[in-house]
C-alpha positions in Angstrom: 43.8 -74.7 2.2 40.2 -75.5 1.0 39.6 -75.3 -2.7 37.6 -72.3 -4.1 33.9 -72.9 -4.8 33.0 -71.2 -8.1 29.5 -69.9 -9.0 27.8 -71.2 -12.2 28.8 -67.8 -13.9 32.4 -68.1 -12.8 32.6 -71.7 -14.1 31.1 -70.7 -17.5 33.6 -67.8 -17.8 36.6 -70.0 -16.8 35.5 -72.7 -19.1 35.5 -70.3 -21.9 39.0 -69.2 -21.2 40.3 -72.7 -21.0 38.4 -73.8 -24.0 39.9 -71.0 -26.1 43.3 -71.9 -25.0 42.8 -75.6 -25.6 41.4 -75.1 -29.0 44.4 -72.9 -30.0 46.9 -75.4 -29.0 48.0 -77.7 -31.8 50.8 -80.1 -32.5 54.0 -78.5 -33.9 55.2 -81.0 -36.4 58.6 -79.3 -36.7 59.3 -80.1 -33.1 57.8 -83.6 -32.9 59.9 -85.8 -30.7 61.4 -82.8 -28.9 60.6 -81.3 -25.4 57.8 -78.9 -26.7 55.9 -80.6 -29.4 52.7 -78.4 -28.9 52.3 -74.7 -29.8 49.6 -72.0 -29.3 48.7 -71.1 -32.9 48.0 -67.4 -31.9 50.8 -66.5 -29.4 53.4 -69.0 -30.5 53.9 -70.2 -26.9 55.1 -73.8 -26.8 54.0 -76.5 -24.4 55.2 -79.9 -23.3 53.0 -82.9 -23.8 52.4 -82.9 -20.0 51.4 -79.3 -20.0 49.0 -79.8 -23.1 47.3 -82.8 -21.4 46.8 -80.7 -18.2 45.0 -78.1 -20.3 43.0 -80.6 -22.0 42.0 -82.3 -18.7 41.0 -78.9 -17.1 38.8 -78.1 -20.1 36.9 -81.5 -20.0 36.6 -81.2 -16.2 35.2 -77.7 -16.4 32.8 -78.7 -19.3 31.5 -81.6 -17.3 30.9 -79.4 -14.2 29.0 -76.7 -16.3 27.0 -79.4 -18.1 26.0 -81.0 -14.9 24.8 -77.7 -13.4 22.7 -76.9 -16.7 21.1 -80.4 -16.7 20.3 -80.2 -13.0 18.7 -76.8 -13.6 16.7 -78.1 -16.6 15.5 -80.9 -14.5 14.3 -78.8 -11.6 12.6 -76.5 -14.2 11.1 -79.4 -16.0 9.5 -80.6 -12.7 7.9 -77.1 -12.2 6.6 -76.9 -15.9 5.4 -80.5 -15.9 2.1 -79.4 -14.3 1.5 -76.7 -17.0 1.3 -79.4 -19.7 -1.1 -81.5 -17.6 -3.3 -78.3 -16.9 -3.3 -77.3 -20.5 -4.5 -80.9 -21.6 -7.2 -80.8 -18.9 -8.4 -77.3 -19.9 -8.2 -77.9 -23.6 -10.1 -81.2 -23.2 -12.9 -79.4 -21.3 -13.2 -76.7 -24.1 -12.7 -79.1 -27.0 -14.1 -82.6 -26.0 -14.4 -83.7 -29.6 -10.6 -83.6 -30.0 -10.1 -85.9 -27.1 -11.5 -89.6 -27.5 -12.2 -91.4 -24.3 -9.8 -94.1 -25.2 -6.8 -91.6 -25.3 -4.9 -90.2 -22.4 -1.3 -88.9 -21.9 1.4 -89.9 -19.4 3.5 -86.8 -18.5 6.8 -87.2 -17.0 9.7 -85.0 -16.1 13.0 -86.2 -17.5 16.6 -85.3 -17.2 16.4 -82.0 -19.0 12.9 -82.2 -20.5 9.3 -83.3 -20.4 7.8 -86.4 -22.0 4.2 -86.6 -22.8 3.4 -90.0 -24.3 0.1 -91.4 -25.6 -1.7 -94.0 -23.6 -4.4 -96.1 -25.2 -7.2 -97.9 -23.3 -7.3 -101.2 -25.0 -11.0 -102.0 -24.3 -12.3 -98.5 -25.3 -10.1 -98.5 -28.4 -11.2 -101.8 -29.6 -14.9 -100.9 -29.1 -14.7 -97.7 -31.0 -16.1 -98.0 -34.6 -13.5 -95.5 -36.1 -10.8 -94.6 -33.8 -8.8 -92.6 -36.4 -6.0 -93.0 -33.9 -3.1 -91.3 -35.7 -5.1 -88.2 -36.6 -6.4 -87.7 -32.9 -2.9 -88.2 -31.3 -1.3 -85.9 -34.0 -3.9 -83.1 -33.3 -3.3 -83.2 -29.5 0.5 -83.1 -30.0 0.1 -80.2 -32.3 -2.0 -78.2 -29.8 0.4 -79.1 -26.9 3.4 -78.2 -28.8 1.8 -74.9 -30.0 0.9 -73.9 -26.4 4.5 -74.7 -25.4 6.1 -72.6 -28.0 3.7 -69.7 -27.5 3.7 -69.4 -23.7 6.6 -71.4 -22.3 9.9 -69.5 -22.7 12.2 -70.6 -19.9 15.6 -69.0 -19.5 17.1 -72.6 -19.8 15.6 -74.5 -22.6 13.5 -77.5 -21.7 12.6 -79.8 -24.4 9.1 -81.4 -24.6 8.9 -84.7 -26.5 6.2 -87.2 -27.4 6.8 -90.9 -28.3 5.8 -92.5 -31.5 4.9 -95.7 -29.7 1.6 -95.8 -27.8 1.3 -97.7 -24.4 -1.8 -99.7 -23.9 -3.6 -99.8 -20.6 -4.1 -101.8 -18.7 -0.3 -102.2 -18.8 0.6 -105.0 -21.3 -2.9 -105.3 -22.8 -1.5 -105.8 -26.3 0.9 -108.4 -25.1 -1.8 -110.1 -23.0 -4.1 -110.2 -26.1 -1.2 -111.8 -28.0 -0.5 -114.4 -25.3 -4.0 -115.4 -24.4 -6.0 -115.1 -27.7 -3.6 -115.1 -30.7 -1.0 -117.6 -29.5 -3.5 -119.9 -27.7 -6.5 -119.8 -30.0 -5.8 -118.2 -33.4 -2.5 -119.9 -34.3 -3.6 -123.4 -33.4 -6.7 -122.8 -35.7 -4.6 -121.5 -38.6 -2.3 -124.5 -38.2 -5.3 -126.9 -38.2 -6.9 -125.5 -41.3 -3.9 -124.6 -43.4 -1.1 -126.8 -42.1 2.3 -126.3 -43.6 1.0 -123.5 -46.0 1.5 -120.9 -43.2 5.1 -120.5 -42.4 4.6 -117.8 -39.5 2.3 -115.3 -38.2 3.5 -112.0 -36.8 1.7 -109.2 -34.9 3.3 -106.0 -34.0 2.8 -102.3 -33.1 5.5 -100.7 -35.5 7.1 -97.6 -34.2 6.2 -95.5 -37.1 3.7 -93.2 -35.8 0.7 -94.8 -37.4 -0.8 -96.3 -34.2 -2.1 -99.5 -35.8 -1.5 -103.2 -35.4 0.3 -104.8 -38.4 -0.3 -108.5 -39.2 2.0 -110.3 -41.3 1.1 -114.0 -42.3 4.0 -115.5 -44.1 3.0 -118.0 -46.7 5.3 -120.7 -48.1 5.9 -119.4 -51.6 6.8 -122.9 -53.1 3.2 -124.0 -52.7 0.8 -124.2 -55.8 -1.5 -121.2 -55.9 0.1 -119.7 -52.7 -1.8 -116.5 -53.3 -5.1 -118.3 -52.8 -3.8 -119.5 -49.3 -3.0 -115.9 -48.4 -6.4 -114.6 -49.2 -8.1 -117.4 -47.3 -5.8 -117.1 -44.2 -6.4 -113.4 -44.0 -10.2 -113.9 -44.1 -9.8 -116.4 -41.2 -7.8 -113.8 -39.2 -10.4 -111.1 -40.0 -13.3 -113.3 -38.7 -11.3 -114.2 -35.6 -10.5 -110.6 -34.8 -14.0 -109.2 -35.3 -15.1 -111.3 -32.3 -12.8 -108.9 -30.3 -14.0 -105.6 -32.0 -10.9 -105.3 -34.1 -11.6 -104.0 -37.6 -9.3 -103.9 -40.6 -7.9 -100.5 -41.6 -9.0 -99.1 -38.3 -7.3 -101.2 -35.6 -5.1 -103.3 -37.8 -3.7 -103.8 -41.4 -2.1 -106.7 -43.2 1.5 -106.2 -44.2 3.8 -108.1 -46.6 6.9 -106.3 -45.4 9.5 -108.6 -43.9 11.3 -105.9 -41.8 
């Protein structure tokens, strides 16, 4: 005889019944080691360990089925709503062009139960901008998209909308390519030649803290005489090098003494 196929509503109702039963059953310490070590706290009905495990298994099975259906529904709904986020950004950009710099765009992707819209920065345009104010621009767009979502999108099944704190550079891997071709091959050998053992290491990174700025960390050997003077000179050398590529301190990068 084929097993009955339950509708979503029937599964939710059945899950609730089994869940209530499962949560009410507890170990009866007065009967531990005996045939019925479990008891329903409300009705007093006793259960063997095998019966208790069967109830628990049924609850987890139903819970997984309901959760899978809900996630699939959210995924389908997210795919439909994804275009609305794109349309809003396009429309808002036409009406408020000053809020959208030419170096900033967003990738919008439907996920398993939500929508991700993440900042994408064009490396060449970003580095050629005098004052990119990256953090403020991205934050403003995020605020406008989130407000549009909260005001006008009220799906029956909640679909979350998220934005990453970590920007992606276009062309893909532009920041890593800059590190590999310019910093590692040109800047580091220059610093080693000029300052020798005074410079212990040099770290470039985009920290995932929402600031959208390159952090540069030159680590100076502290056992050197007047090590602070080396630090100032090394930073000036780095500034001169980066200025050739359009990178400006406090706009595109900053120096950091943090070691984490």
